[in-house]
C-alpha positions as CSV (number, residue, x, y, z in Angstrom):
1,M,-51.0,-18.0,6.4
2,L,-53.8,-15.4,6.8
3,S,-56.8,-16.1,8.9
4,V,-60.4,-15.9,7.6
5,W,-60.8,-12.6,9.5
6,E,-57.7,-11.1,7.9
7,L,-58.8,-12.2,4.4
8,N,-62.3,-10.7,4.9
9,M,-60.7,-7.4,6.2
10,N,-58.3,-7.3,3.3
11,L,-61.2,-7.8,0.8
12,K,-63.3,-5.2,2.5
13,E,-60.5,-2.7,2.4
14,R,-60.0,-3.2,-1.3
15,L,-63.7,-2.8,-2.0
16,N,-63.9,0.4,0.1
17,H,-60.7,1.7,-1.7
18,K,-62.3,1.0,-5.1
19,L,-65.4,2.9,-4.1
20,Y,-63.4,5.8,-2.7
21,I,-61.4,6.1,-5.9
22,Q,-64.7,6.0,-7.9
23,V,-66.1,8.8,-5.8
24,L,-62.9,10.9,-6.2
25,R,-63.0,10.5,-10.0
26,Q,-66.5,11.8,-10.1
27,M,-65.5,15.0,-8.2
28,S,-64.4,18.1,-9.9
29,P,-60.7,19.1,-9.4
30,E,-61.9,21.9,-7.1
31,K,-63.9,19.5,-4.9
32,R,-61.0,17.1,-4.8
33,L,-58.7,19.9,-3.7
34,L,-61.2,21.0,-1.0
35,K,-61.4,17.4,0.2
36,A,-57.6,17.2,0.4
37,F,-57.6,20.3,2.6
38,E,-60.4,18.9,4.7
39,L,-58.6,15.6,5.3
40,S,-55.3,17.4,6.1
41,E,-57.1,19.5,8.7
42,F,-58.8,16.5,10.1
43,T,-55.5,14.7,10.4
44,R,-53.9,17.7,12.1
45,Q,-56.7,17.8,14.6
46,L,-56.4,14.1,15.3
47,F,-52.6,14.5,15.8
48,I,-53.1,17.4,18.2
49,H,-55.8,15.5,20.2
50,G,-53.6,12.5,20.5
51,L,-50.7,14.6,21.8
52,Q,-53.0,16.3,24.3
53,K,-54.2,12.9,25.6
54,R,-50.6,11.8,25.9
55,F,-49.4,14.9,27.6
56,P,-52.3,16.3,29.6
57,H,-50.1,17.8,32.3
58,L,-48.1,20.2,30.1
59,S,-48.7,23.9,30.0
60,D,-49.7,25.5,26.7
61,E,-46.2,26.7,26.0
62,E,-44.7,23.2,26.7
63,F,-47.3,21.6,24.6
64,Q,-46.6,23.9,21.7
65,K,-42.9,23.1,21.9
66,I,-43.6,19.3,21.7
67,L,-46.2,19.8,18.9
68,L,-43.7,21.8,16.8
69,K,-40.9,19.3,17.3
70,R,-43.2,16.4,16.3
71,I,-44.5,18.3,13.2
72,D,-40.9,19.1,12.2
73,K,-40.2,15.3,12.3
74,C,-43.0,14.8,9.8
75,H,-41.7,17.3,7.3
76,N,-40.7,15.8,4.0
77,R,-37.0,16.7,3.7
78,N,-36.9,15.9,0.0
79,Y,-38.3,19.3,-0.9
């Protein structure tokens, strides 16, 4: 059984999602594509920042190796 907090969070997420979809629908295709690129870059930067916090002791070369291995694991192999 869900707690009151979980129910409120679930409702809030749905309302935010509906608003997000409405905003996207009002954008031109070009703006939606630019937003997708922006979100992809933001996600990439968050991923890199998280790895840097997890492995602060690595040299740049070692860090790049780990980064590339992790990115390779994320690749969609269906294509």
